[in-house]
C-alpha positions as CSV (number, residue, x, y, z in Angstrom):
1,X,-3.9,-18.8,-1.4
2,X,-1.0,-20.4,0.6
3,X,0.4,-17.2,1.0
4,X,-2.9,-16.0,2.4
5,X,-2.7,-18.9,5.2
6,X,0.6,-18.4,5.9
7,X,0.6,-14.7,6.4
8,X,-2.6,-14.8,8.5
9,X,-0.7,-17.4,10.6
10,X,2.7,-15.9,11.3
11,X,3.4,-12.7,9.7
12,X,7.1,-13.4,10.1
13,X,7.2,-16.4,8.6
14,X,7.0,-14.3,5.1
15,X,10.5,-12.2,5.8
16,X,11.6,-15.5,7.4
17,X,14.3,-17.1,5.8
18,X,13.7,-21.0,4.5
19,X,15.3,-24.0,4.4
20,X,15.5,-24.8,0.0
21,X,18.0,-27.7,0.2
22,X,20.1,-29.7,3.5
23,X,22.4,-32.8,2.9
24,X,25.0,-33.3,5.6
25,X,27.3,-29.9,5.8
26,X,25.8,-28.1,2.8
27,X,22.7,-26.1,3.6
28,X,21.2,-23.7,0.7
29,X,18.6,-21.3,2.1
30,X,16.2,-18.8,0.1
31,X,18.1,-15.9,0.7
32,X,21.9,-17.6,-0.1
33,X,19.8,-17.9,-3.5
34,X,18.7,-13.8,-3.7
35,X,22.3,-13.0,-2.4
36,X,24.0,-15.1,-5.5
37,X,21.0,-13.7,-7.8
38,X,22.0,-10.3,-7.3
39,X,25.7,-10.8,-7.4
40,X,25.2,-12.5,-11.2
41,X,22.7,-9.7,-11.8
42,X,25.5,-7.5,-11.0
43,X,28.2,-9.2,-13.4
44,X,26.1,-9.3,-16.2
45,X,24.7,-6.2,-15.9
46,X,28.0,-3.8,-15.1
47,X,29.9,-5.6,-17.8
48,X,27.4,-4.9,-20.6
49,X,26.3,-1.5,-19.9
50,X,30.6,-0.5,-19.9
51,X,31.2,-2.6,-23.0
52,X,30.5,0.3,-25.2
53,X,32.6,2.6,-23.5
54,X,35.6,0.2,-23.9
55,X,34.6,0.6,-27.1
56,X,34.9,4.3,-27.7
57,X,31.3,4.7,-27.8
58,X,31.4,7.1,-24.7
59,X,27.5,9.1,-25.3
60,X,25.5,6.6,-23.1
61,X,22.1,5.7,-24.4
62,X,19.2,3.8,-23.3
63,X,19.6,2.1,-19.7
64,X,23.4,3.2,-19.3
65,X,22.0,7.1,-19.0
66,X,19.8,5.7,-15.8
67,X,23.2,3.9,-14.7
68,X,25.7,6.6,-15.6
69,X,23.1,9.4,-13.6
70,X,23.2,7.1,-10.6
71,X,26.8,6.2,-10.8
72,X,27.6,10.0,-11.5
73,X,25.5,10.6,-8.7
74,X,26.6,9.0,-6.0
75,X,30.3,9.5,-7.0
76,X,30.0,13.3,-7.1
77,X,26.9,14.1,-5.1
78,X,27.5,12.3,-2.4
79,X,31.1,10.5,-2.0
80,X,33.4,13.4,-3.1
81,X,31.9,16.2,-0.3
82,X,32.9,14.2,2.0
83,X,36.0,11.8,0.6
84,X,37.3,15.1,-1.5
85,X,41.1,13.8,-2.9
86,X,40.3,10.1,-1.8
87,X,37.1,9.6,-3.8
88,X,38.2,7.5,-6.8
89,X,40.0,5.1,-4.5
90,X,37.2,4.4,-2.9
91,X,34.1,4.6,-5.2
92,X,34.4,1.3,-6.4
93,X,33.8,-0.4,-3.0
94,X,31.0,2.2,-2.8
95,X,29.1,1.7,-5.9
96,X,29.5,-2.1,-4.9
97,X,28.3,-1.8,-2.0
98,X,25.1,0.3,-3.0
99,X,23.8,-1.9,-6.1
100,X,24.4,-5.2,-4.0
101,X,22.3,-3.9,-1.4
102,X,19.9,-2.1,-3.8
103,X,19.5,-5.2,-6.0
104,X,18.7,-7.4,-3.3
105,X,16.1,-4.6,-2.0
106,X,14.2,-5.0,-5.1
107,X,14.3,-8.6,-6.1
108,X,12.5,-8.9,-2.5
109,X,9.7,-6.8,-3.8
110,X,9.9,-9.4,-7.2
111,X,7.0,-12.2,-6.2
112,X,9.7,-15.0,-7.5
113,X,7.5,-17.9,-6.5
114,X,5.0,-16.6,-8.5
115,X,6.8,-15.9,-11.5
116,X,9.1,-19.2,-11.8
117,X,7.3,-21.9,-10.0
118,X,10.3,-23.0,-8.0
119,X,10.0,-24.8,-5.3
120,X,12.2,-26.6,-2.7
121,X,11.2,-28.6,0.0
122,X,8.4,-27.3,0.1
123,X,9.3,-23.9,0.1
124,X,9.5,-21.5,-2.6
125,X,12.6,-19.2,-4.3
126,X,11.7,-15.4,-3.3
127,X,12.5,-13.0,0.2
128,X,14.5,-10.4,0.5
129,X,18.4,-10.9,1.6
130,X,18.6,-7.8,3.5
131,X,15.9,-8.4,5.5
132,X,18.0,-11.1,7.1
133,X,20.3,-9.5,10.2
134,X,23.4,-12.1,9.1
135,X,23.8,-10.5,5.6
136,X,23.1,-6.9,6.9
137,X,25.9,-7.8,10.0
138,X,28.0,-9.4,7.3
139,X,27.6,-5.9,5.4
140,X,28.0,-3.7,8.2
141,X,31.3,-5.9,9.7
142,X,32.8,-5.2,5.9
143,X,32.2,-1.7,5.9
144,X,33.7,-2.0,9.4
145,X,36.9,-3.6,8.0
146,X,37.1,-1.5,5.1
147,X,36.9,2.0,7.5
148,X,39.4,0.7,9.6
149,X,42.4,-0.2,7.4
150,X,41.8,3.3,5.5
151,X,42.2,4.9,8.5
152,X,45.1,2.9,9.6
153,X,46.8,3.4,6.0
154,X,45.7,7.2,5.7
155,X,46.9,8.0,9.6
156,X,49.9,4.9,10.5
157,X,49.2,2.8,13.5
158,X,50.0,5.8,15.7
159,X,48.4,8.1,15.2
160,X,45.1,6.1,14.2
161,X,45.6,4.9,17.7
162,X,45.6,8.5,18.9
163,X,42.0,8.6,17.5
164,X,40.9,6.9,20.7
165,X,41.5,10.3,22.7
166,X,38.9,12.3,20.7
167,X,41.8,15.1,20.9
168,X,41.5,15.2,24.8
169,X,44.8,15.0,27.5
170,X,46.3,12.0,27.9
171,X,44.9,11.6,31.6
172,X,41.3,11.7,30.1
173,X,42.0,8.1,28.4
174,X,40.4,5.9,30.8
175,X,37.2,7.5,30.1
176,X,37.6,8.5,25.9
177,X,39.5,5.7,25.0
178,X,36.3,3.8,26.2
179,X,33.8,6.0,25.2
180,X,35.6,6.3,21.5
181,X,35.5,2.2,21.5
182,X,32.2,1.8,22.0
183,X,31.3,4.8,19.1
184,X,33.3,2.5,16.9
185,X,31.4,0.2,17.1
186,X,28.3,1.6,17.5
187,X,28.7,2.7,13.8
188,X,28.5,-0.8,12.0
189,X,26.0,-1.6,14.7
190,X,23.7,1.0,13.5
191,X,23.9,0.6,9.6
192,X,23.2,-3.2,10.6
193,X,20.1,-2.7,12.4
194,X,18.9,0.1,10.3
195,X,18.7,-1.9,6.7
196,X,17.4,-5.6,8.9
197,X,14.8,-2.8,9.8
198,X,13.5,-1.2,7.2
199,X,13.5,-4.2,4.8
200,X,11.6,-6.3,7.4
201,X,8.7,-3.8,8.6
202,X,7.7,-3.3,5.5
203,X,7.3,-7.3,4.2
204,X,5.9,-7.6,8.0
205,X,2.7,-4.8,7.1
206,X,2.1,-6.3,4.1
207,X,1.7,-9.8,5.1
208,X,-0.2,-9.0,8.2
209,X,-2.6,-6.6,6.0
210,X,-3.3,-9.7,4.0
211,X,-4.3,-11.6,6.7
212,X,-7.0,-9.3,7.5
213,X,-8.2,-11.0,4.4
214,X,-8.1,-14.6,5.6
215,X,-9.2,-13.5,9.2
216,X,-12.5,-11.5,7.7
217,X,-13.2,-13.6,5.6
218,X,-12.9,-16.9,7.9
219,X,-15.1,-14.7,10.6
220,X,-17.7,-13.0,8.1
221,X,-17.5,-15.3,4.8
222,X,-17.1,-14.1,1.2
223,X,-18.5,-10.7,1.6
224,X,-17.0,-9.6,4.7
225,X,-13.5,-10.9,2.5
226,X,-14.3,-8.9,-0.2
227,X,-15.1,-5.6,1.7
228,X,-12.4,-6.1,3.9
229,X,-10.1,-6.8,0.7
230,X,-10.4,-3.7,-0.9
231,X,-9.0,-1.2,1.4
232,X,-6.4,-4.1,1.9
233,X,-5.3,-3.8,-1.2
234,X,-5.1,-0.6,-2.1
235,X,-3.5,0.2,1.2
236,X,-1.3,-2.7,-0.2
237,X,-0.2,-1.0,-3.3
238,X,0.4,2.5,-1.7
239,X,3.2,0.3,0.9
240,X,4.5,-1.4,-1.9
241,X,5.2,2.0,-3.6
242,X,6.8,3.0,-0.2
243,X,8.7,-0.2,-0.2
244,X,10.3,0.7,-3.9
245,X,11.4,3.9,-2.0
246,X,12.9,2.4,0.9
247,X,14.7,0.0,-1.3
248,X,17.0,2.5,-3.0
249,X,17.0,5.0,0.0
250,X,18.5,2.4,2.4
251,X,20.7,1.5,-0.5
252,X,21.4,5.4,-0.4
253,X,22.1,5.4,3.2
254,X,24.2,2.6,3.9
255,X,26.3,3.9,0.5
256,X,26.9,7.6,1.9
257,X,27.2,6.5,6.1
258,X,29.8,4.4,5.1
259,X,31.3,7.2,2.8
260,X,31.5,9.0,5.8
261,X,32.7,6.8,8.1
262,X,35.5,6.2,6.4
263,X,36.0,10.1,5.9
264,X,36.4,10.7,9.5
265,X,39.5,8.9,9.4
266,X,40.9,10.0,6.1
267,X,40.0,13.4,5.0
268,X,40.6,15.4,7.9
269,X,44.6,14.3,7.4
270,X,44.6,16.5,4.4
271,X,42.5,18.9,5.8
272,X,45.7,19.2,9.1
273,X,48.3,19.8,5.8
274,X,46.4,23.0,4.3
275,X,46.2,24.6,7.7
276,X,49.2,23.9,8.4
277,X,50.5,25.4,4.9
278,X,48.5,28.3,5.0
279,X,49.5,29.2,8.4
280,X,53.4,29.0,7.3
281,X,52.0,30.9,4.7
282,X,52.1,28.4,1.3
283,X,48.2,29.9,1.1
284,X,49.4,33.5,0.3
285,X,49.5,34.2,-4.1
286,X,52.7,36.5,-2.3
287,X,54.5,33.6,-0.9
288,X,54.1,31.1,-3.4
289,X,55.5,34.1,-6.3
290,X,58.4,34.9,-3.9
291,X,58.9,30.2,-3.8
């Protein structure tokens, strides 16, 4: 009933971060707890599913089949087409991003307050950490730093800086450098806003629907609440199914776009070497045989 009244009064409160503990400089919030919980789950689950491989049991069974299918799909069908030979160097980071976001998305769908009964400072434990702009911004900044570091390492500082010309003549630098710099900043901004908006929208919609039931019950009595509650429940179930799909989709999009942005700075170097080799005849079997 508390959740119903809360949703009716302020739908945003359903997704907003709440302080659970505050003592001097130490502040613990709902979303901080969910981030730690997601990290702990990853530290528990992945060593368990990889232990059989370390023991020589290479054929996956049970839950390992599910995780291996996801891991292999990400590496072979998502990352390798855009990173090529650099896939194995970046795939641990991409895997970590994907599963950390996914676990937080899925934990946000669980009614942990009702399941655990844990309440601190009048607030239950739960919530979607990836519906917090500060969390998604931090993830985007980490991805941005990795992308830029990969570009500098692959090209060297001088060649990396030449990217800001976008292939244009040097006299176009005053325009191109500004445009390329803005484009460089837009990429992490898009990662941040896309994840934040999508994970917030579904929860706010659910809170608004629940608020309709409370409003109808207040205005029309129990009969009105029941009449409105039936379609609201059906609609909420449909939205929850969509939320489950979105939880996977947003983790996938964040991982894929990060891979794509890394590839834009790294992979072209190999392509240029290949083109130069073909230009000089290295791609010709007869030339290779002659050497």
